N, C-alpha and C positions, 0 to 999 in steps of 0.2 A: 185359506183354511182358517177356521176359527175353532177353538176348543173351549168348551164350558166344562167346569169341574164341580162335582158334588162329592163330599167326603162323608162317609158314614163310619165314624170312628168306632162305634160300638160293635159293628159287624166286620170291621177292618176291610171295608170295601170303598174303592174310589170309582166313581162313574164319570167317564169322559164322554161328552157329546161333541162329535166332530161334525162341522158343517162346511159347505163351500167346496171349491175345487180341490182335489187331492191328487198328488203325484208322488213319485218315488221319494223325492227329497223331503216331502211333507211327512211321509211315513217314518223316515229315519229321524227327522227332527222331533216328531211326536215321541218316539222311543227315547230320545235323549231327554226330552222334557219330563217324561215319566221317571226316568232314572234320577234326575236332579230334583225332583219334587220332594221336599222334606217331609210331607205327609204320607208318602208312599214308602213304607218299610218293606223289608224282604218278605214278610208274611202277609202283606196286603194282597187282597184279590182285586182284580180289575174288571170292569164292565166297560167296554169301548163301543159306543153307539155311533155307527156310521150311517144311520138311516137318512140323515140330511146332507150327506157328503156325496159329491160326484167323483167317483173313483175311476173314471174311464182313462185317466192318464197314468194309472198304476200299471207297471209292467211286470212280467215274470222275473226279470233281473232285479227289480226293486223289492219284490217279495222275497226272493232268495237272499238279497243283501240284508234285509231285516231279520230273516230267520237265522242267518249266520252270526248275528251279534250275540255276544255273551249275555246271558240272562242273570240279572241280579236278584230276581225274585226266587224265593225258595220253592221247592217242589210241592209244599203244602198249599201254596196260593193257587187260586183258580183264575183263569182269564177267559171271559166271555166276550165274543165279538158279535155284534148285531149288524147285519147288512141289509140293504134295500133291494138288491137285484140278484138275478142268477149269476151274472158275470162277477159281481162282488163276492157272492157266496163261493164261487169257484176259486177266486183268488185267495180268499180267507182260508178255505179248506187246504189250498196248496201250502199256505203258511203253516197251518196246523200239522200237515203231514211232514213238512221239512224240519220242524222243531223236534228235538229229542224229547221223548216222554219224561226223561229225568228232570226236565226243567219245570214240570208242573202241568196240570191239566189245562188244556185249551179246547174250547168248543165254539163252534160257529152256529149262530141262531138267526132266524128271520123274525122271531117274536121277542120283543123287548122284555115283557113280563116273565116269560119263560127263562130268558137269559138271567134276569135279575134274581129270580128264585134260585137258579142253579148256582150262581156266583155267591150268593148270600148263604145258602144252606147246603148246597151239594145235591139237592133233590131236583129231579126233573118234573 
């Protein structure tokens, strides 16, 4: 798994582009990486782009473990997830459903520009 990062400080948005093979341990290490990133503050919104990732090794148990982690981001932050396939969409929607709404807005997208617009402005 490889993660490229773009920071838009003015809009308080961090874009993470994930590529390569992705499994449960990769999801959990990505969450840890985000939490430890000094440029990601509690009010930062995230756009996580999985379009170039192969997530066929992600399991229901891995998604559940990720959803059970405490969230350090404030409810004011938005988290957009962009996925390339129906299977990935289903797994990301499962994550969205398992997270408590009090941790902030999470939406799953197939279109990167739509996700970027929502994460940046809140508009669809």
